[in-house]
C-alpha positions in Angstrom: 0.0 0.0 0.0 1.3 3.5 -0.9 1.2 5.7 2.1 2.9 8.8 0.8 0.2 11.4 0.0 2.2 13.0 -2.9 2.6 9.6 -4.6 -1.1 8.8 -4.0 -2.2 12.1 -5.5 0.2 11.7 -8.4 -1.2 8.3 -9.3 -4.8 9.6 -9.1 -3.8 12.5 -11.3 -2.2 10.0 -13.7 -5.0 7.5 -14.0 -8.2 9.6 -13.7 -8.0 10.9 -17.3 -7.4 7.3 -18.5 -10.6 6.3 -16.7 -12.5 9.1 -18.4 -11.1 8.0 -21.8 -12.3 4.4 -21.3 -15.8 5.6 -20.3 -16.0 8.1 -23.1 -14.7 5.8 -25.9 -17.2 3.0 -25.0 -20.4 4.6 -23.7 -19.8 8.4 -24.1 -22.3 8.7 -27.0 -25.1 7.2 -24.8 -24.5 9.5 -21.9 -26.2 12.9 -21.3 -24.3 15.7 -23.2 -22.3 12.8 -24.7 -20.4 12.4 -21.5 -18.4 15.7 -21.6 -19.1 16.1 -17.9 -17.3 12.8 -17.2 -14.1 14.2 -18.8 -14.5 17.6 -17.3 -15.0 16.2 -13.8 -12.0 14.0 -14.1 -9.7 16.7 -15.3 -11.0 19.3 -12.8 -10.2 16.7 -10.0 -6.7 16.4 -11.3 -6.3 20.2 -11.3 -7.5 20.4 -7.7 -5.0 17.7 -6.6 -2.2 19.4 -8.6 -3.0 22.8 -6.9 -3.1 21.1 -3.5 0.5 19.8 -4.1 1.5 23.1 -5.6 0.3 25.0 -2.5 1.9 22.4 -0.2 5.2 23.0 -2.2 5.0 26.7 -1.6 4.2 26.2 2.1 7.1 23.7 2.5 9.5 25.8 0.5 12.1 23.0 0.2 14.2 23.2 -2.9 15.5 19.6 -2.3 12.0 18.1 -1.9 11.9 14.7 -3.6 9.5 11.7 -3.3 10.0 8.5 -5.4 8.1 5.2 -5.7 9.0 2.3 -7.9 8.0 -1.3 -8.6 9.6 -4.2 -10.4 8.3 -4.3 -14.0 10.5 -7.2 -15.2 12.2 -9.6 -12.8 14.2 -12.4 -14.4 16.7 -13.0 -11.6 19.8 -11.3 -12.7 17.8 -9.0 -15.0 15.6 -6.6 -13.2 13.8 -3.5 -14.6 12.0 -1.1 -12.3 9.5 1.6 -13.3 8.1 4.3 -11.0 7.0 7.8 -10.2 9.2 10.8 -9.3 7.6 13.8 -7.5 9.7 16.9 -6.9 9.2 20.6 -7.3 9.7 20.4 -11.1 7.1 17.6 -11.3 4.5 19.5 -9.3 5.0 22.7 -11.4 4.7 20.7 -14.6 1.6 18.8 -13.4 0.0 22.1 -12.5 0.7 23.5 -16.0 -0.7 20.4 -17.8 -3.8 20.0 -15.7 -4.6 23.8 -15.7 -4.3 24.1 -19.5 -6.1 20.8 -20.0 -9.0 21.9 -17.8 -9.3 25.2 -19.7 -9.2 23.2 -23.0 -12.0 20.9 -21.8 -14.2 23.8 -20.8 -13.4 25.9 -23.9 -14.2 22.9 -26.1 -17.8 22.5 -24.8 -18.7 25.6 -26.9 -16.1 25.5 -29.6 -17.0 21.9 -30.7 -20.7 22.1 -29.7 -22.7 20.0 -32.2 -19.6 18.2 -33.6 -20.3 14.8 -35.1 -17.5 13.2 -33.0 -18.0 15.2 -29.8 -17.7 12.3 -27.3 -14.7 10.8 -29.1 -13.0 14.2 -29.0 -13.3 14.3 -25.2 -12.1 10.7 -25.0 -8.9 11.6 -26.9 -8.3 14.6 -24.7 -8.4 12.3 -21.7 -5.9 9.9 -23.4 -3.6 12.8 -24.2 -3.7 14.2 -20.7 -3.0 10.7 -19.3 0.0 10.3 -21.6 1.4 13.7 -20.8 1.0 13.3 -17.1 2.9 10.0 -17.5 5.8 11.7 -19.1 5.9 14.3 -16.3 5.8 11.7 -13.5 8.2 9.1 -14.9 11.3 8.5 -12.9 13.0 6.5 -15.7 13.6 6.7 -19.4 11.7 3.5 -20.3 8.3 4.6 -18.9 8.9 8.1 -20.3 9.5 6.5 -23.7 6.3 4.5 -23.4 4.2 7.6 -22.5 6.2 9.5 -25.1 4.8 7.2 -27.8 1.3 7.4 -26.3 1.4 11.2 -26.6 2.4 10.7 -30.3 -0.7 8.5 -30.8 -2.9 11.0 -29.0 -1.7 13.9 -31.1 -2.3 11.9 -34.3 -5.9 11.3 -33.2 -6.6 14.9 -32.1 -4.9 16.6 -35.1 -6.9 14.3 -37.4 -10.2 14.9 -35.6 -11.7 16.2 -38.8 -10.2 13.5 -40.9 -12.7 13.9 -43.6 -10.6 16.9 -44.7 -7.5 15.7 -46.6 -5.5 18.5 -45.0 -6.3 17.3 -41.5 -5.7 13.7 -42.3 -2.3 14.5 -43.9 -1.3 16.8 -41.0 -2.0 14.0 -38.5 0.1 11.6 -40.5 2.9 14.2 -41.0 3.0 14.8 -37.2 3.1 11.1 -36.4 5.8 10.2 -38.9 8.0 13.2 -38.3 8.0 12.5 -34.5 9.0 8.9 -35.3 12.2 10.2 -36.8 13.2 11.8 -33.5 11.9 8.9 -31.5 14.3 6.5 -33.2 17.2 8.6 -31.9 15.5 8.7 -28.5 15.3 4.9 -28.3 18.9 4.5 -29.5 20.1 6.9 -26.7 18.1 5.0 -24.1 19.7 1.7 -25.2 23.2 3.1 -25.2 22.7 4.3 -21.6 21.1 1.0 -20.4 23.8 -1.0 -22.0 26.4 0.9 -20.1 24.7 1.4 -16.8 22.1 -1.4 -16.6 19.2 0.8 -15.4 16.6 3.1 -16.9 16.1 5.1 -13.6 17.3 8.7 -13.7 19.0 8.4 -10.3 21.0 5.3 -11.3 21.9 6.9 -14.7 23.2 10.1 -13.1 25.2 8.1 -10.5 26.6 5.9 -13.3 27.6 8.9 -15.3 29.3 10.4 -12.2 31.1 7.0 -11.7 32.4 7.0 -15.3 30.4 4.0 -16.4 29.6 5.8 -19.6 31.7 8.8 -20.8 33.3 10.5 -23.8 32.0 9.9 -27.3 29.5 7.3 -26.2 27.9 9.6 -23.7 27.8 12.4 -26.2 26.1 10.1 -28.8 23.7 8.9 -26.1 22.8 12.5 -25.1 22.4 13.6 -28.7 20.2 10.5 -29.3 17.9 11.5 -26.4 17.9 15.1 -27.7 16.7 13.8 -31.1 13.5 12.7 -29.3 13.1 16.2 -27.9 13.8 17.7 -31.4 10.8 15.8 -32.7 8.4 16.5 -30.0 9.4 20.2 -29.5 9.5 20.8 -33.3 13.1 21.8 -33.6 14.8 22.5 -36.9 14.9 20.5 -39.2 12.0 18.5 -37.6 9.9 21.6 -37.2 7.7 20.9 -40.3 4.9 19.1 -38.6 3.8 21.7 -36.0 2.4 24.4 -38.4 0.4 21.8 -40.3 -0.9 20.5 -37.0 -3.0 23.6 -36.8 -5.6 21.7 -38.9 -6.8 20.2 -35.6 -9.4 22.0 -33.5 -8.0 25.2 -32.0 -8.4 24.0 -28.3 -6.2 21.1 -29.3 -3.6 23.6 -30.6 -3.7 25.4 -27.2 -3.3 22.2 -25.3 -0.8 20.2 -27.3 1.1 22.7 -29.4 1.4 25.6 -27.0 1.6 24.3 -23.4 2.1 20.6 -23.0 3.0 18.2 -25.9 5.6 20.4 -27.5 6.9 21.3 -24.0 7.7 17.6 -23.4 10.9 17.9 -25.4 12.1 20.8 -23.3 11.0 18.9 -20.1 13.1 15.9 -21.3 16.2 18.0 -21.9 15.8 19.5 -18.5 15.6 16.1 -16.8 18.6 14.7 -18.7 20.8 17.8 -18.4 23.3 16.2 -16.0 24.3 13.6 -18.6 24.8 16.0 -21.5 28.4 16.5 -22.4 29.8 19.9 -23.5 29.7 18.7 -27.1 26.1 17.5 -26.8 25.2 20.8 -25.2 26.7 22.7 -28.1 24.6 20.8 -30.5 21.5 21.5 -28.3 22.4 25.2 -28.2 22.8 25.7 -31.9 19.7 23.7 -32.8 17.7 25.9 -30.4 19.2 29.2 -31.6 18.7 28.4 -35.3 15.1 27.3 -34.6 14.3 30.4 -32.6 15.3 32.9 -35.3 14.4 30.7 -38.3 10.8 30.2 -37.1 10.4 33.8 -36.1 11.5 34.9 -39.6 8.7 32.8 -41.1 6.0 34.1 -38.7 6.4 37.7 -39.8 4.8 37.1 -43.2 2.1 34.5 -42.4 -1.5 35.6 -42.8 -3.3 32.7 -41.1 -3.7 33.7 -37.4 -3.0 30.1 -36.2 0.0 29.8 -38.5 1.5 32.9 -36.9 1.1 31.4 -33.5 2.3 28.0 -34.7 5.7 29.4 -35.9 5.8 31.6 -32.8 5.6 28.4 -30.7 8.4 26.8 -32.7 10.5 29.9 -32.1 9.8 30.0 -28.4 10.6 26.4 -28.0 13.9 27.2 -29.7 14.5 29.7 -27.0 14.0 27.1 -24.3 16.3 24.6 -26.1 18.9 27.4 -26.5 18.8 28.0 -22.8 19.4 24.3 -22.0 22.3 24.2 -24.4 24.0 27.3 -22.9 23.7 25.9 -19.4 20.8 27.9 -17.9 18.4 25.0 -18.0 16.3 26.4 -15.1 15.7 29.5 -17.3 14.5 27.1 -20.0 12.0 25.6 -17.6 10.9 29.0 -16.3 10.2 30.1 -19.9 8.3 26.8 -20.4 6.1 27.8 -17.5 5.3 31.3 -18.5 5.0 30.4 -22.2 2.5 27.7 -21.4 0.2 30.4 -19.9 0.4 33.2 -22.4 0.7 31.0 -25.6 -2.3 28.8 -24.6 -4.2 32.0 -24.0 -3.2 33.3 -27.5 -4.5 30.1 -29.0 -7.7 30.3 -27.1 -8.0 34.0 -28.3 -7.4 33.0 -31.9 -10.1 30.3 -31.4 -12.5 32.9 -30.1 -11.8 35.1 -33.2 -12.2 32.1 -35.6 -15.4 31.1 -33.8 -16.8 34.6 -34.3 -15.7 34.6 -37.9 -17.4 31.2 -38.5 -20.6 32.5 -37.0 -20.6 35.8 -39.1 -19.7 33.9 -42.3 -22.4 31.4 -41.7 -25.0 34.2 -41.2 -23.9 35.5 -44.7 -24.0 32.0 -46.2 -20.4 32.5 -47.1 -18.5 29.2 -47.3 -15.6 30.5 -49.4 -13.9 33.1 -47.2 -11.1 31.8 -44.9 -12.1 32.5 -41.3 -8.5 32.2 -40.2 -7.0 34.7 -42.6 -6.1 38.0 -40.9 -6.6 39.9 -44.1 -10.3 39.2 -43.7 -10.4 40.7 -40.2 -9.6 44.1 -38.7 -11.6 46.3 -36.3 -12.6 43.5 -33.9 -11.4 45.3 -30.8 -14.8 46.8 -29.9 -16.8 43.8 -30.9 -14.7 41.4 -28.8 -13.3 43.4 -25.9 -12.5 40.4 -23.5 -10.8 38.5 -26.3 -8.8 41.6 -27.3 -7.6 42.6 -23.8 -6.7 39.1 -22.8 -4.7 38.5 -26.0 -3.1 41.9 -25.6 -1.8 40.9 -22.2 -0.4 37.7 -23.5 1.1 39.5 -26.6 3.0 41.9 -24.3 4.2 38.9 -22.3 5.6 37.1 -25.3 7.1 40.3 -26.7 9.1 40.7 -23.5 7.5 43.9 -22.2 8.3 44.7 -18.6 5.6 43.9 -16.0 4.7 40.7 -17.9 5.7 37.1 -17.3 7.5 36.7 -20.6 9.9 39.6 -19.8 11.2 37.7 -16.7 11.7 34.3 -18.4 13.1 35.8 -21.7 15.5 37.9 -19.7 16.8 34.8 -17.9 17.2 32.9 -21.2 19.0 35.8 -22.9 21.2 36.5 -19.9 22.4 32.9 -19.9 23.0 33.0 -23.7 25.0 36.3 -23.3 27.0 34.8 -20.4 27.8 31.8 -22.6 29.1 34.0 -25.4 31.1 36.1 -23.0 32.9 33.0 -21.8 33.1 31.4 -25.3 33.4 34.4 -27.7 33.7 32.1 -30.7 30.0 31.2 -30.2 28.8 34.9 -30.5 26.1 33.8 -32.9 24.0 32.3 -30.1 23.1 35.6 -28.4 22.6 37.1 -31.9 20.0 34.3 -32.5 18.4 35.0 -29.2 18.1 38.8 -29.3 17.3 38.8 -33.0 14.4 36.4 -32.4 13.2 38.6 -29.6 13.0 41.6 -31.8 11.2 39.7 -34.6 8.8 38.2 -32.1 7.7 41.6 -30.8 7.1 42.7 -34.4 5.0 39.8 -35.7 2.9 39.5 -32.5 1.8 43.1 -32.6 1.4 42.8 -36.4 -1.1 40.0 -35.6 -2.9 42.1 -33.0 -3.2 45.2 -35.3 -4.3 43.2 -38.3 -7.0 41.4 -36.3 -8.3 44.0 -33.9 -7.3 47.5 -35.0 -7.9 49.7 -38.0 -10.9 49.3 -40.4 -12.6 46.0 -41.0 -11.6 44.4 -44.3 -15.0 42.9 -44.5 -17.5 45.5 -43.1 -20.5 43.5 -44.0 -19.5 40.9 -41.4 -19.1 43.4 -38.5 -22.8 43.3 -37.3 -22.4 39.6 -36.7 -19.0 39.7 -35.0 -19.5 39.4 -31.2 -17.8 38.2 -28.1 -17.6 34.4 -27.5 -19.7 32.6 -24.9 -18.6 32.6 -21.2 -17.2 29.0 -21.5 -14.7 30.4 -24.0 -13.9 33.8 -22.5 -13.5 32.3 -19.0 -10.2 30.6 -19.8 -9.1 33.7 -21.7 -9.6 35.9 -18.7 -7.8 33.4 -16.4 -4.7 32.8 -18.6 -4.6 36.5 -19.6 -4.3 37.4 -15.9 -1.6 34.7 -15.5 0.5 36.6 -18.1 1.3 39.3 -15.5 4.7 39.1 -13.8 3.5 39.1 -10.2 2.5 35.4 -10.2 6.1 34.4 -10.8 8.0 36.7 -8.5 5.9 36.3 -5.3 6.7 36.8 -2.4 8.8 39.5 -4.0 7.4 42.4 -6.0 10.3 43.6 -8.1 9.2 43.4 -11.8 12.7 43.6 -13.1 14.1 40.6 -11.2 13.5 36.9 -11.8 13.9 36.2 -8.1 10.8 34.6 -6.6 9.3 31.3 -5.6 10.3 29.7 -8.8 14.0 30.5 -8.6 14.0 29.5 -4.9 12.4 26.1 -5.5 13.9 25.2 -8.9 17.6 25.6 -8.4 20.6 24.6 -10.6 22.9 21.8 -9.6 25.1 22.5 -6.6 28.1 20.9 -8.3 29.3 21.0 -11.8 27.7 18.7 -14.3 29.7 15.5 -14.9 32.0 16.1 -17.8 30.9 19.8 -18.1 32.8 21.9 -15.5 31.6 25.2 -17.1 27.9 24.6 -16.6 27.7 26.2 -13.1 30.1 29.0 -14.2 27.7 29.9 -17.0 24.8 29.9 -14.6 26.7 32.2 -12.2 27.7 34.4 -15.2 24.1 34.8 -16.2 23.5 36.7 -12.9 26.3 39.2 -13.8 25.0 39.5 -17.4 21.4 40.1 -16.1 21.3 43.9 -16.4 23.0 44.1 -19.8 20.7 41.4 -21.1 17.6 43.1 -19.6 18.5 46.5 -21.3 19.1 44.8 -24.6 15.9 42.7 -24.3 13.8 45.8 -23.6 15.5 47.7 -26.4 14.8 45.0 -29.1 11.3 44.4 -27.8 10.3 48.0 -28.1 12.1 48.3 -31.5 10.0 45.4 -32.8 6.8 46.9 -31.4 7.6 50.3 -32.7 8.2 49.0 -36.2 5.0 47.1 -36.1 3.1 50.2 -35.0 4.6 52.3 -37.9 3.8 49.6 -40.4 0.4 48.2 -39.4 -1.2 50.7 -37.0 -0.3 54.2 -38.2 0.7 53.1 -41.7 3.7 55.5 -41.7 5.6 52.8 -43.4 3.9 50.8 -46.1 3.9 47.1 -45.6 3.3 46.6 -49.4 6.3 48.7 -50.3 8.5 46.8 -47.8 7.2 43.6 -49.2 8.3 44.5 -52.7 11.6 45.8 -51.4 12.5 42.5 -49.7 11.3 40.6 -52.8 13.0 37.2 -52.6 13.5 37.3 -48.9 9.7 38.0 -48.4 8.9 35.1 -50.7 11.2 32.8 -48.9 9.6 33.7 -45.5 6.0 33.5 -46.9 6.7 30.0 -48.4 8.5 28.8 -45.2 11.8 28.7 -47.1 10.2 26.0 -49.3 11.1 23.3 -46.7 8.0 21.2 -47.5 8.6 21.5 -51.2 12.3 20.6 -50.9 11.6 17.7 -48.5 9.0 16.5 -51.0 11.4 16.9 -53.9 14.6 15.6 -52.4 13.5 13.3 -49.6 9.9 12.1 -50.0 9.7 11.5 -53.7 13.2 9.9 -54.0 12.3 7.6 -51.1 8.9 6.7 -52.7 10.6 6.2 -56.1 13.2 3.9 -54.4 10.4 2.1 -52.7 8.6 1.6 -56.0 11.7 0.3 -57.7 12.4 -2.1 -54.8 8.7 -3.2 -55.0 9.1 -3.8 -58.7 12.3 -5.8 -58.1 10.5 -7.7 -55.3 7.4 -8.4 -57.4 8.6 -8.6 -61.0 11.9 -10.3 -60.4 12.2 -11.8 -57.0 8.6 -13.0 -56.7 8.0 -14.0 -60.3 11.3 -15.6 -61.1 12.7 -16.7 -57.8 9.8 -17.3 -55.5 7.3 -18.3 -58.2 10.1 -20.2 -60.1 11.0 -22.0 -57.0 7.3 -22.8 -56.6 7.2 -24.1 -60.2 10.3 -26.3 -59.7 8.8 -27.6 -56.5 5.5 -28.3 -58.2 7.4 -30.2 -61.0 9.4 -32.2 -58.6 6.3 -33.0 -56.6 4.6 -34.3 -59.8 7.6 -36.6 -60.6 7.7 -37.7 -57.0 4.0 -38.3 -57.1 4.3 -40.4 -60.3 7.1 -42.4 -58.9 5.3 -42.9 -55.7 2.0 -43.9 -57.4 3.3 -45.9 -60.4 6.4 -47.5 -59.0 6.2 -47.8 -55.2 2.4 -48.0 -54.9 1.6 -50.1 -58.0 4.6 -52.5 -57.9 5.8 -52.7 -54.4 2.8 -51.8 -52.2 -0.1 -52.7 -54.4 1.9 -55.6 -56.0 2.6 -57.2 -52.6 -1.0 -56.8 -51.7 -2.0 -58.5 -55.0 0.4 -61.4 -54.4 -0.9 -61.8 -50.9 -4.4 -61.7 -52.2 -3.7 -64.4 -54.8 -2.0 -66.6 -52.3 -4.9 -66.1 -50.0 -7.4 -67.1 -52.7 -5.3 -70.2 -53.5 -5.0 -71.2 -49.9 -8.6 -70.5 -49.3 -9.5 -73.5 -51.4 -7.3 -75.7 -49.2 -9.4 -74.7 -46.2 -12.5 -76.6 -47.3 -13.6 -78.0 -43.9 -13.8 -81.6 -45.2 -11.8 -84.1 -43.1 -11.3 -86.4 -46.1 -9.5 -83.6 -47.9 -7.3 -82.9 -44.9 -6.4 -86.7 -44.6 -5.6 -86.7 -48.3 -3.3 -83.6 -47.9 -1.5 -85.3 -45.0 -1.1 -88.6 -46.8 0.2 -86.8 -49.9 2.6 -84.7 -47.8 3.9 -87.8 -46.1 4.5 -89.5 -49.5 6.3 -86.4 -50.8 8.5 -86.3 -47.7 9.4 -90.0 -48.0 10.2 -89.5 -51.7 12.4 -86.5 -50.9 14.2 -88.5 -48.1 14.8 -91.4 -50.5 17.0 -89.1 -52.6 
């Protein structure tokens, strides 16, 4: 029996969504309201338990708090594999994030998907996803994390493809699933390399094994990079970023849950957990992948016109920030940005969903089925018609842009300070802070561009405005909550300084006390980040306001003409608008050659191997079997087997006449036999 209250609560949090999934998938359609109340009740309960543990964590205020429980999964004598649950401050914070955003998604979805043909199935899949994500968060070992990792992949496939009757949604779900498999192969190889060297999947055993030198050097680097490949897939890092923007084909609440706050954060969470086994070479790979992703995705977002695509590429860019922070050694800043980003980005997705919902309604009233309800060029002037959506999104936009007094300013400052510190100690890697600050400026620009195109200026479709109105309370409730959580104060308490990251988070989630095995500079970089804090903060504020100012001049006051600048940039604009033709190039140089190779191999397999070898072998076998059959029937059966039988039969018929039953005949046979014997003896 498990007596620890934290472990008990964690297991309830883990399995309640699974129970809701089972109920929904089997009998959901037959329940009142198609059983949505089952899923909502389960997820609200998990949120209450998570908040209970979160409050207990704040009351205890113990940075070293850890509770662990495990059981034997495989026991074969000398071969034993244990799985279990790890509850520490990081786990509790992450559980709170997942359950909070999942609860908001469930409630938001009751109106957003009202009347949907697969309403109960949608809530079932939400439960399966939440169960899988909670499993990743609670795992104390790589093997169970990998199992839940794959379950998250399945869940995302089902949710992205919810409207699978649309080819775009069906293709997007397959693209997400298959792209993630590429990263997961590396993840599995990394796990096996570590298990082969250490003999355990548990994080504690792995870290102790690394410290003891059981795995080191190139092998450890390859293992770390392998594990990071899994994070690259889930967190949509370059060049495996291609699936996330397409995944916007799923319902918008799904985008908020999976592609803003939880699923894509799993990769960052993984790199945070495995940080002690990443060598300097592995960390350098992590840093550059994160930095390139941050500025690359931001440069695409500035030209997108689909409101969800803007947010999608924004998510890819922000995840790049987090990975960059891990690579430069300030992994606690990465987790801090994961926390703040989950709140303001989920809110932005909910806000975009609110806008799209209003557009759908207005277009339906006009019987317009051609206009794209997600294209910002069809919007404009929504500010007065949708005030709650506008103000909540504005709060989150200022947070992601890095404006002081908002949460994103604190976490971005921590990330950029770490990046700057790394470059100061390693000047040859000066590009990393360039990536970081450059992406910060671009982020501020495209986010306010989105706000101005959607809510400000004149409407681009004035005939729709009478039907544009605020969304129902079930949808604006989560907006209000998460918009409020975009303010800085929630992350600095009990301190009130809006320009310092110091608060409950930095007190409870602390860096390693000693240097990372094989990476003696990790703690030095973290210490250097404190010294670089003020310079990073001034630069961060400067680039944020530069991006906002440029956006105001171009999209609010029209002092600068967006059309003129579009023509000036020419090729660069086309590259950004078309996402650098990654999908087209992948299709041309990867997908089609692979498919062509597969077709040729299939032709060889069918036309040559099957027809001439397999079928030829079959024909030879058939011919031999006919000869064998003929020999068996005509020679062995007819002559030997049947011949022996015929001889025996003839002899039997002959002898049968001897057995007449007449005594006189028997006496005659005896007398004749005696005479024959006497004659024989006489010779």
